N, C-alpha and C positions, 0 to 999 in steps of 0.2 A: 445496482452494481456500484461499487465504490471505485472512483477513478482518481488518479494522482493529477493534480492541477499542473504542477511544475516539477517534473522529475529532477531537474538540475538543482533547484533550491532544496529539495528533499535530500538529495545526496550530500550537498554542502552541509546541511544541518546535522545529518546523521554521522558525518565524518569529521565534524569539528572537534576541537580539543584533542587532536591526535588519535581519535577513534578510527577504526577501520570498519569496512563492511562486515568482515568476519567477526569482530568483537561485538558489533551492533547486533548481528544476527544471533549470536550466542546469548546476548542479554535478552533478546526478545523470545528466544526459545525456538528459532526457526533456522533452516539451513542458509548458508551464504548464497547459494544458488537462487533460492526463493526470494530472499530480500533483494538480491541484485536484479532479478527479473522484474520486481516491483519498481525499483528505482529507474530502470531503463525503459519502463513502460510496456514491457512484454506481457506482464501479468497484472491483474488488478488485485489489490489486497482484500482480504476478508475483514469482517468487523473487528475481530480480535487483534489482528496485526495492525490495523489502522489506529485503534485505540492505544495499543502498546507503543507505537511510534509517537503518538501525541504525548503520552505520559513520559516517555524517554526524553523527548525534546522540550517538554513544557509548553508546547504550542497548542492552539485550538485546532479542532478537526478541520474547520473551514480554511485554515491557512495552507493545508496540504492537499485536501481531498474535496471532492463533490460527489453527490449521489446522482447517478444517471438512471432514469427509469428505463426498464427493458420490457417491452411489450412482447409477449409470446403469442404466436399465432395459434388460434384455437381451430382445430379441424374437426369436422363431424365425420363419423364413419357412415359410408353409404351402405345401407342394408338392402 
């Protein structure tokens, strides 16, 4: 799972140069609500969004995000 390192820095960079969350979301091809939820830490971005954010800002992936391993519990069916 991709996690935002510093939501405040991400928001600052995405809204620099007079941009808004709405215009940024439109440029990325996603809803304002989805981008806002990523910036506030409510949701985690998928690969496509995180790459789009990096391309839009000209920053490296590691500046905004890290990958957190998620271990799923494997259960066996009792027969």
